[in-house]
N, C-alpha and C positions, 0 to 999 in steps of 0.2 A: 493842775498840779504845780508844785514848786519849780520842777525843772523847766517847764514850759514858760514860767514867768521869767526865769533867768535866761531863757533863749538857748537851753541846752537840750539836744535830743537824747532819747534813751541810750542809743549806741555810744554816744560821746560820754555820757555819765558813766556807763559801764566800763569803758576804757580808762577814764580818769580814776574810778574807784579801784580798778585791778592795779593800775600803776601805783597808787597810793598804798595798797595792801603790800606790794613787793618792796616798796621803799622802807615802809615801817618794818617789815620783816627782816630786811638787810640790816637796819640800824640796831634792832634789838639783838639779832644774832651777834653782831660785832661788838655790842656792849657787853654781852654775857662772855664773849671770849676774852675781852680786854679785863673784865673783872676777875675771870678765873686765872689769867696770867698774873695779875697783881697778888691774888691770894697765895698763888704758888711760888711767888717770888721771882718770876720771870719778867723780863722787860718786853713791852709790847713794841710793835714796829715803829710807833710814833716816838716813843722815848728813845729807842736805839738810833733812829734818825736825828733827833735832836743832839744826842750825845756825840754822834759822828761829826756833826756840823761844829759843835762847840769845841771838840778835841783837836780840830785841825789847827795848824799853826796860825797863831793871831799875828797881824801885822805889827810892826815895831811902833813904839810910841813916838809921836812927833817931837822933834828936837833932839833925839838921840841918834847918833850915827851908828850904823851897823856895819861891821867889816866882815 
């Protein structure tokens, strides 16, 4: 079998396939949620975080004295 040629036992292959299933399931679910938020006009957690970081006070430009 292919698994034996790769040096992987059946139990290890089963664990890897289960982990892969849950990772793909998680990614698809989050993608659907993000798409639904965009269609509804809501902002996702990533966009809210980026806007929060960008809206913080920016440092003054070099060469200008701030009082």
